[in-house]
N, C-alpha and C positions, 0 to 999 in steps of 0.2 A: 504494500499499500504505499502510496506516495505521501511524502509528509504535506502539511497544509501550505507551507511556503512554495512548495514545486505546484501544488494547486492553483494557489493564488497568481503565480508567474504564467501558468498556462493559460488560465482565463483572461489575464491581461493580455498575453500575446494573442490570443484568439481575437479580442476585442479590437486590437490594433491592426491585426491583418483585416479583418472586415471593414474598419475604416478605411484603410488603404485601399482596398479592392472598390469599395463605393466611390471614393474620391477618383481613383483613376477611370473608372467606367464613365463617370461623369465630365471628364475632361479629354474629348477627342479630337477638338479643333487643332489644325497645324500651326505650328509655332516655328520660327527661324531662330537657329542656335548658331551663334558667331563663335567659331574657333580662331579669330584672329585673322588667319589667311583667307578663310574661306566660310561661307554660311551654308548651312544644311537646313532644310525645312521638312520637318518630320511631325507626324500627329504627335499631340502632347501625351496621349496615352503610352506611346512607345517610350519617350523621354522619361515619363513617372516610372513606367516598369523597370527601365535599365537603372534609374537612380535608385530604387528600392532594392533590387538585387545587389547592387554595388553596396548599399548600406548594411545590407544582411551580411554580405560576405565580409566587409570590415569588422562589424560587430562580432561575426563568427571567429575570425582571426583573432581579434584582440580579446575575447572572452577565452579562447583556448590558450593564447599565451598566459594570461593570468593563472589559469587553471595548471598549466605546465610549472609555472613558477612557485605555486603553492605546493606542489609534489616535491620539488627539489629542497625546500626548506625543512 
């Protein structure tokens, strides 16, 4: 059985995922992204999904790094 803290984290994560999905689905208009030397015009939904994936990966790497440091101590 999971601890109460793990259950709270799971519920909080699911609520955040639901809000992110709703936000992404409601924002589908094309936007221009300026990379300095060139512009790219993409639907905002693509930009948001990519940014969410990048954020999850950064959080995962950051969290796994903290987890590994805790084991070494």
